[in-house]
C-alpha positions as semicolon CSV with decimal commas, in nm:
position;residue;x (nm);y (nm);z (nm)
1;X;2,151;-0,609;3,725
2;X;1,795;-0,674;3,611
3;X;1,689;-0,663;3,245
4;X;1,498;-0,343;3,320
5;X;1,810;-0,182;3,471
6;X;2,017;-0,290;3,170
7;X;1,766;-0,129;2,934
8;X;1,760;0,190;3,141
9;X;2,139;0,199;3,139
10;X;2,153;0,146;2,762
11;X;1,899;0,425;2,714
12;X;2,099;0,649;2,944
13;X;2,428;0,602;2,758
14;X;2,283;0,618;2,406
15;X;2,034;0,902;2,450
16;X;2,067;1,196;2,210
17;X;2,230;1,495;2,374
18;X;1,922;1,715;2,340
19;X;1,715;1,456;2,530
20;X;1,976;1,380;2,795
21;X;1,834;1,596;3,077
22;X;1,496;1,424;3,049
23;X;1,629;1,067;3,074
24;X;1,945;1,102;3,279
25;X;1,888;0,954;3,623
26;X;2,219;0,890;3,805
27;X;2,041;0,653;4,044
28;X;2,006;0,409;3,754
29;X;2,381;0,407;3,703
30;X;2,467;0,380;4,072
31;X;2,228;0,087;4,104
32;X;2,406;-0,090;3,817
33;X;2,746;-0,096;3,991
34;X;2,898;-0,407;4,143
35;X;2,900;-0,396;4,522
36;X;3,183;-0,492;4,757
37;X;3,158;-0,390;5,121
38;X;3,477;-0,413;5,330
39;X;3,403;-0,538;5,679
40;X;3,488;-0,341;5,992
41;X;3,807;-0,541;6,049
42;X;3,936;-0,463;5,701
43;X;3,856;-0,093;5,736
44;X;4,037;-0,095;6,070
45;X;4,341;-0,263;5,914
46;X;4,340;0,005;5,643
47;X;4,314;0,271;5,916
48;X;3,988;0,403;5,776
49;X;3,889;0,575;6,098
50;X;3,626;0,801;5,943
51;X;3,382;0,526;5,842
52;X;3,222;0,568;6,185
53;X;3,244;0,821;6,467
54;X;3,406;0,572;6,705
55;X;3,766;0,694;6,668
56;X;3,839;1,042;6,811
57;X;4,049;1,134;6,506
58;X;3,741;1,115;6,283
59;X;3,661;1,475;6,382
60;X;3,966;1,608;6,198
61;X;3,858;1,434;5,878
62;X;3,501;1,556;5,924
63;X;3,630;1,911;5,952
64;X;3,844;1,875;5,640
65;X;3,555;1,709;5,455
66;X;3,316;1,992;5,533
67;X;3,562;2,269;5,452
68;X;3,654;2,099;5,126
69;X;3,295;2,037;5,016
70;X;3,205;2,397;5,095
71;X;3,496;2,524;4,886
72;X;3,401;2,294;4,599
73;X;3,036;2,400;4,613
74;X;3,125;2,770;4,625
75;X;3,332;2,734;4,308
76;X;3,122;2,477;4,121
77;X;3,402;2,219;4,148
78;X;3,394;1,842;4,203
79;X;3,738;1,702;4,117
80;X;4,024;1,697;4,368
81;X;4,370;1,547;4,321
82;X;4,527;1,421;4,646
83;X;4,905;1,408;4,634
84;X;5,215;1,437;4,853
85;X;5,573;1,557;4,807
86;X;5,720;1,207;4,839
87;X;5,614;0,853;4,929
88;X;5,541;0,769;5,289
89;X;5,329;1,077;5,361
90;X;4,998;0,890;5,379
91;X;4,808;1,043;5,088
92;X;4,617;0,718;5,022
93;X;4,524;0,702;5,391
94;X;4,392;1,058;5,372
95;X;4,205;0,986;5,047
96;X;4,024;0,687;5,197
97;X;3,931;0,868;5,515
98;X;3,803;1,173;5,330
99;X;3,597;0,945;5,106
100;X;3,436;0,759;5,394
101;X;3,378;1,081;5,586
102;X;3,197;1,220;5,281
103;X;3,000;0,896;5,244
104;X;2,843;0,956;5,585
105;X;2,661;1,249;5,422
106;X;2,359;1,082;5,265
107;X;2,310;1,347;4,996
108;X;2,674;1,346;4,885
109;X;2,792;1,106;4,616
110;X;3,166;1,040;4,616
111;X;3,387;0,862;4,364
112;X;3,749;0,765;4,435
113;X;3,994;0,684;4,156
114;X;4,326;0,512;4,229
115;X;4,558;0,693;3,989
116;X;4,885;0,609;4,162
117;X;4,929;0,372;3,870
118;X;5,297;0,305;3,933
119;X;5,198;0,155;4,269
120;X;4,819;0,127;4,311
121;X;4,724;0,040;4,668
122;X;4,360;0,122;4,744
123;X;4,225;-0,217;4,636
124;X;4,468;-0,400;4,862
125;X;4,398;-0,164;5,151
126;X;4,023;-0,229;5,123
127;X;4,062;-0,596;5,029
128;X;3,848;-0,531;4,722
129;X;3,951;-0,693;4,394
130;X;3,965;-0,464;4,092
131;X;3,793;-0,604;3,781
132;X;4,067;-0,477;3,548
133;X;4,358;-0,236;3,517
134;X;4,288;0,136;3,545
135;X;4,472;0,177;3,215
136;X;4,204;-0,033;3,044
137;X;3,933;0,192;3,183
138;X;4,105;0,520;3,098
139;X;4,169;0,401;2,743
140;X;3,800;0,321;2,695
141;X;3,843;-0,056;2,677
142;X;3,602;-0,127;2,963
143;X;3,266;0,033;3,038
144;X;3,231;0,229;3,363
145;X;2,950;0,005;3,491
146;X;3,184;-0,293;3,450
147;X;3,477;-0,123;3,622
148;X;3,353;0,088;3,913
149;X;3,270;-0,077;4,246
150;X;3,036;0,061;4,512
151;X;3,136;0,010;4,876
152;X;2,851;0,225;5,006
153;X;2,529;0,336;4,834
154;X;2,689;0,676;4,770
155;X;3,058;0,578;4,747
156;X;3,222;0,418;4,443
157;X;3,582;0,324;4,368
158;X;3,782;0,291;4,051
159;X;4,062;0,050;4,147
160;X;4,344;-0,099;3,945
161;X;4,436;-0,466;3,915
162;X;4,786;-0,382;3,793
163;X;5,044;-0,107;3,759
164;X;5,146;0,100;3,457
165;X;5,474;0,273;3,380
166;X;5,330;0,501;3,110
167;X;5,080;0,674;3,336
168;X;5,199;1,030;3,265
169;X;5,144;0,980;2,893
170;X;4,807;0,813;2,955
171;X;4,691;1,104;3,170
172;X;4,753;1,346;2,884
173;X;4,554;1,144;2,630
174;X;4,226;1,282;2,498
175;X;4,055;0,951;2,578
176;X;4,132;0,995;2,949
177;X;3,958;1,331;2,948
178;X;3,658;1,184;2,766
179;X;3,634;0,887;3,004
180;X;3,642;1,111;3,312
181;X;3,384;1,346;3,162
182;X;3,159;1,047;3,101
183;X;3,209;0,932;3,459
184;X;3,099;1,271;3,589
185;X;2,797;1,284;3,357
186;X;2,675;0,936;3,448
187;X;2,732;0,933;3,825
188;X;2,690;1,308;3,894
189;X;2,903;1,295;4,210
190;X;2,950;1,595;4,436
191;X;3,309;1,481;4,496
192;X;3,567;1,290;4,292
193;X;3,895;1,217;4,471
194;X;4,196;1,115;4,264
195;X;4,462;0,936;4,468
196;X;4,781;1,044;4,292
197;X;5,151;0,948;4,314
198;X;5,405;1,180;4,482
199;X;5,432;1,513;4,302
200;X;5,810;1,548;4,336
201;X;5,899;1,198;4,214
202;X;5,715;1,180;3,880
203;X;5,543;1,410;3,632
204;X;5,215;1,218;3,666
205;X;5,049;1,482;3,883
206;X;5,142;1,769;3,653
207;X;5,026;1,565;3,354
208;X;4,689;1,498;3,516
209;X;4,616;1,844;3,659
210;X;4,415;1,965;3,356
211;X;4,155;1,703;3,454
212;X;4,096;1,833;3,808
213;X;3,959;2,146;3,971
214;X;4,189;2,169;4,272
215;X;4,462;1,992;4,469
216;X;4,498;1,873;4,827
217;X;4,857;1,824;4,944
218;X;4,937;1,571;5,217
219;X;5,261;1,629;5,406
220;X;5,398;1,356;5,628
221;X;5,484;1,449;5,985
222;X;5,852;1,365;6,027
223;X;5,872;1,279;5,656
224;X;5,819;1,598;5,456
225;X;6,059;1,888;5,489
226;X;5,943;2,250;5,475
227;X;6,141;2,286;5,154
228;X;5,957;1,995;4,992
229;X;5,617;2,129;5,093
230;X;5,699;2,474;4,959
231;X;5,830;2,330;4,634
232;X;5,515;2,124;4,576
233;X;5,292;2,422;4,648
234;X;5,486;2,639;4,406
235;X;5,482;2,382;4,126
236;X;5,115;2,290;4,153
237;X;4,967;2,631;4,238
238;X;5,091;2,762;3,904
239;X;4,845;2,522;3,739
240;X;4,554;2,463;3,979
241;X;4,424;2,605;4,309
242;X;4,555;2,443;4,625
243;X;4,272;2,358;4,866
244;X;4,518;2,322;5,149
245;X;4,800;2,124;5,302
246;X;4,721;1,845;5,548
247;X;4,993;1,746;5,791
248;X;4,947;1,374;5,849
249;X;5,077;1,304;6,199
250;X;5,086;0,985;6,402
251;X;4,828;1,120;6,649
252;X;4,592;1,249;6,381
253;X;4,578;1,481;6,081
254;X;4,614;1,858;6,100
255;X;4,510;2,082;5,810
256;X;4,614;2,437;5,733
């Protein structure tokens, strides 16, 4: 980051609220982020098939991306929690592919946060090293420009270097809400995806729901039972709107 960018960033973060609209340029903040670009081989290993249009299954993610962004725009929403009934359903796979599908839209800024803090996996999948633990970021111990990593000009990740067993309590802390509000103000993304742990195994998702606008449920083909899917929908829909349920199958995703 140049000295000029540092000064612009300092001005951006310290500006009085009544002057904020005049000085707030999200491009300044995006330009300040560290950059790590996974190569094609790494994306292939992580099964990120939506980074290009080469794989035929990218069309399903493009369809889900467009339907989701339209729903968010219609309602003035940006924040989506991605969860599953149990482990093994592929919610992290879906999160990554949705993110990279959205990143192919030049005018759409996307942020992905790895909030499966009991078992964070996105950094390993992308082969991108997290600068610190997500818990340090959510507790305000590390500045967003020192934590977030851009993998595309319009795609940034919040990854975690370690796990945390008190994630449900952390998600309900006022500081977490403040940190996420700051993230939205500074980066002004059209889409924030939160990769969450399984909804039926922990209370993390319920604890975090006040911080999101809607939920996407990922059911695993051959993994999730109809009873589990129904139970998750009932539990979560009492708190936040459900954007849909994606059935993650071996031959490609199906949404409904």
